[in-house]
Residue, then its C-alpha position, 0 to 999 in steps of 0.5 A: m832507939k826509940e822516937y820522940e816528938v820536939e815541938i819547937t816555938e818560935t817568939l816573934q816580937m815586935t812594939v810598935t807607937v800609936e795615937a789613941n783615947s786608951a789602950a784597949e783602942a790602941e790595941r784594937l787599931v794595931k790588932a787591924a793594922y796586923d791583921n791588914s798585914e801592915y805590920i810583918l815580923d821577920a827573923d830581924h823580930f825573933m826574940g827565943a825559941d823554946i823546945r820541949t818533948i811532947e811525948d815518946v811517940p811508941e806509947r802514943i800509938g794507938k791511944p787517940s788523940v786529945l782532938d779525938s777524945l773531945n769529939a767524942l765527949k762532945e758525941k756524947t754530951a751531945a746524945k745524953p738524954s735530957d735530965k731535966p724533971k718530965t713536966q706537963e710542958n716539956s712532956l708534950 
């Protein structure tokens, strides 16, 4: 029998009404209130769940994670010598 990683993503949703001069201002006001814990979403705000298999675990063992791959690429890019042609100004 194989092992699988299965991801569960729940969606919570709340609609609030605010007075503002624009939609952008309304979003900023609600974000600030949300960040200040003025809106707390809980089980009453449940809208649904998405369940999907991420990958077959045994096949992934020994393979680098996506994060490992991104970090390696970042290090490789940072270590790459400049592709700029040498001029008198940057060769000093």
